[in-house]
C-alpha positions as CSV (number, residue, x, y, z in Angstrom):
1,M,110.8,134.6,74.5
2,A,109.7,135.8,71.0
3,K,106.5,134.6,69.5
4,L,104.9,133.8,66.1
5,Y,101.8,135.9,65.4
6,F,99.2,135.2,62.7
7,R,97.1,138.2,61.8
8,Y,94.5,137.0,59.4
9,G,91.4,138.3,57.7
10,A,89.3,138.3,54.6
11,M,90.6,140.2,51.6
12,N,90.3,144.0,52.0
13,S,90.7,143.8,55.8
14,G,93.8,145.9,55.7
15,K,96.5,143.2,56.3
16,S,99.2,144.7,54.1
17,T,98.4,148.2,55.5
18,A,98.7,146.9,59.1
19,L,102.0,145.2,58.2
20,L,103.5,148.4,56.8
21,Q,102.2,150.4,59.8
22,A,103.8,147.9,62.1
23,A,107.1,148.2,60.2
24,F,106.9,152.0,60.5
25,N,106.2,151.8,64.2
26,Y,109.3,149.7,64.8
27,E,111.5,151.9,62.7
28,E,110.2,155.1,64.3
29,R,111.7,153.8,67.5
30,G,115.1,153.1,65.8
31,M,114.6,149.4,65.4
32,R,115.5,147.4,62.3
33,V,112.9,145.1,60.7
34,L,112.9,142.7,57.8
35,L,110.0,142.4,55.4
36,A,109.3,139.2,53.4
37,K,106.7,137.8,51.1
38,P,106.3,134.6,48.9
39,Q,107.5,134.8,45.3
40,I,104.2,133.5,44.1
41,D,102.5,136.8,45.1
42,S,103.3,138.5,41.8
43,K,101.2,141.6,42.6
44,G,103.6,144.4,43.2
45,E,106.5,142.2,42.1
46,Q,109.1,142.7,44.9
47,Q,107.0,145.1,46.9
48,I,104.3,144.9,49.5
49,V,101.4,147.0,48.2
50,S,98.5,148.0,50.3
51,R,95.1,149.0,48.8
52,L,95.5,152.5,50.2
53,G,98.4,153.0,47.8
54,V,101.3,152.6,50.2
55,S,104.1,150.3,49.1
56,R,107.5,149.1,50.2
57,E,110.1,146.8,48.8
58,V,110.6,143.5,50.6
59,D,114.0,142.3,52.0
60,L,113.2,138.7,51.3
61,L,111.3,137.3,48.3
62,L,110.8,133.7,49.2
63,H,110.8,130.8,46.7
64,P,108.8,127.7,47.7
65,N,112.1,125.7,48.1
66,D,113.8,128.4,50.2
67,D,114.9,127.6,53.8
68,V,113.3,130.6,55.4
69,Q,115.3,130.5,58.6
70,E,118.6,130.3,56.7
71,R,117.5,133.2,54.3
72,F,116.5,135.2,57.3
73,R,119.8,134.6,59.1
74,Q,121.8,135.6,56.1
75,K,119.9,138.8,55.6
76,A,120.0,139.6,59.3
77,R,123.7,139.2,59.5
78,G,124.4,141.0,56.2
79,Y,125.7,137.9,54.3
80,E,123.6,138.5,51.2
81,P,125.6,139.8,48.2
82,E,124.4,143.4,48.5
83,A,125.6,143.7,52.0
84,L,129.0,142.0,52.0
85,V,131.0,144.7,53.6
86,A,132.8,143.3,56.6
87,E,133.5,146.6,58.4
88,V,129.9,147.7,58.3
89,K,128.1,147.1,61.7
90,I,124.6,145.9,60.9
91,P,122.1,146.5,63.7
92,P,120.1,143.5,65.1
93,V,116.7,142.7,63.7
94,A,113.8,143.5,66.0
95,A,111.1,141.7,64.0
96,L,110.3,139.8,60.8
97,L,107.1,140.8,59.1
98,V,105.7,138.4,56.5
99,D,102.9,139.4,54.0
100,E,100.7,136.8,52.2
101,A,101.9,134.1,54.6
102,Q,99.2,131.7,53.4
103,F,101.3,131.1,50.2
104,L,104.2,129.7,52.2
105,T,104.6,126.0,52.5
106,P,103.9,124.3,55.9
107,T,107.7,123.6,56.2
108,Q,108.4,127.3,55.7
109,I,105.8,128.2,58.4
110,D,107.6,125.8,60.7
111,S,110.8,127.9,59.9
112,L,109.0,131.0,61.0
113,L,108.3,129.3,64.4
114,R,112.0,128.4,64.6
115,I,113.0,132.0,64.0
116,A,110.8,133.1,66.9
117,L,112.0,130.3,69.2
118,E,115.6,129.7,68.2
119,D,116.6,133.2,67.0
120,N,114.4,135.0,69.6
121,I,112.9,137.3,66.9
122,P,109.2,138.1,66.9
123,V,107.6,137.0,63.6
124,L,104.4,138.8,62.5
125,A,102.7,136.8,59.7
126,Y,99.8,138.4,57.8
127,G,97.5,136.5,55.5
128,I,94.1,134.9,54.7
129,R,92.8,131.6,56.0
130,T,90.8,130.1,53.1
131,D,90.6,130.3,49.4
132,F,87.6,131.1,47.2
133,Q,86.2,127.6,47.9
134,T,86.5,128.1,51.7
135,V,89.4,125.6,51.8
136,A,92.3,126.5,54.0
137,F,95.6,127.3,52.4
138,P,98.3,124.9,53.6
139,G,100.4,127.7,55.0
140,A,97.5,129.3,56.8
141,Q,96.4,126.0,58.2
142,R,99.9,125.4,59.7
143,L,99.9,128.9,61.1
144,L,96.5,128.2,62.8
145,E,98.0,125.1,64.3
146,I,101.3,126.5,65.7
147,A,101.2,130.3,66.0
148,H,101.4,131.6,69.6
149,T,98.9,134.3,68.9
150,L,96.0,134.5,66.5
151,E,94.4,137.9,65.7
152,E,91.6,138.5,63.3
153,L,91.6,141.7,61.2
154,K,88.0,142.4,60.3
155,T,86.2,143.9,57.3
156,I,82.6,144.0,56.2
157,C,80.5,142.4,53.5
158,R,78.4,144.4,51.1
159,C,75.4,143.7,53.3
160,G,77.1,145.2,56.4
161,R,77.9,142.0,58.2
162,K,81.4,140.8,59.0
163,A,83.1,139.2,55.9
164,I,84.8,135.9,56.4
165,F,85.0,134.4,52.9
166,N,86.9,135.4,49.7
167,A,84.8,135.0,46.6
168,R,86.5,135.0,43.2
169,K,85.2,137.0,40.3
170,V,86.0,136.9,36.6
171,G,84.6,140.1,35.2
172,D,81.3,140.6,37.0
173,E,80.7,136.9,37.5
174,F,81.5,134.9,40.6
175,V,83.3,131.6,39.9
176,F,83.6,128.7,42.3
177,I,85.8,126.3,40.2
178,G,89.5,126.7,39.5
179,D,93.0,126.6,40.8
180,Q,93.5,127.5,44.5
181,V,95.9,130.3,43.7
182,A,95.0,133.0,41.2
183,I,96.5,136.4,42.1
184,D,94.2,139.4,42.2
185,G,94.7,141.3,39.0
186,V,93.5,142.0,35.5
187,A,91.7,138.6,34.9
188,V,90.7,137.8,38.4
189,T,89.4,139.9,41.3
190,Y,88.0,139.0,44.7
191,E,85.1,140.2,46.9
192,S,84.9,139.6,50.7
193,L,81.6,138.2,51.7
194,C,79.8,137.1,54.8
195,G,78.7,133.5,55.0
196,A,75.1,134.2,54.0
197,C,76.1,136.2,50.9
198,Y,78.7,133.6,49.9
199,L,76.0,130.9,50.1
200,Q,73.7,133.0,48.0
201,E,76.2,133.6,45.3
202,S,77.5,130.0,45.2
203,G,74.1,128.4,45.1
204,G,74.6,126.9,48.5
205,R,78.0,125.4,47.9
206,L,80.8,125.8,50.4
207,R,83.2,123.8,48.4
208,T,83.5,122.2,45.0
209,Y,84.3,118.5,45.6
210,V,85.8,116.4,42.8
211,E,85.0,112.7,43.1
212,P,88.0,110.4,42.6
213,A,88.1,108.7,39.3
């Protein structure tokens, strides 16, 4: 029986690179894979882009309202518009690889589990656990709850210890208030920090709480 895997780590831990390497490994053995990512991840537009400069276009760009299992089945069987050629024999899919999985909805994460269990296709989901305020993304939380296998991809803090948190920066300044999602780019960047360095930069805060009105 196929499984749902969640491979997580702080930013700069090589998640996208690992995904692209996994895709290469499958294809080197003559197997077909499908790559997906959430539409909200505007970095690279329709591509998965690793920090090493390697990139690849995705097969499925997922909108928050998409039924992921149905989109997967359509693409796997060649029912999408660009593949409507009845005489073409399309090889079976050996695996579905999903980048930035934390941005999927919990319902979409459930669909990934259904793909593994009902379609018997391994699903390898890559992403981060928590946002810049150390709060779990809904998609990541659901993956931690239901994935068959959890695997941490490690990176180091500037102090040399293992980084576990993702600190947001605007210019050279760390910020700890704002929307949960802000894609790494021109206005916003991120630095992976260990717990001690995160506390030092945040003034001891692990989360910014807003009292109800």
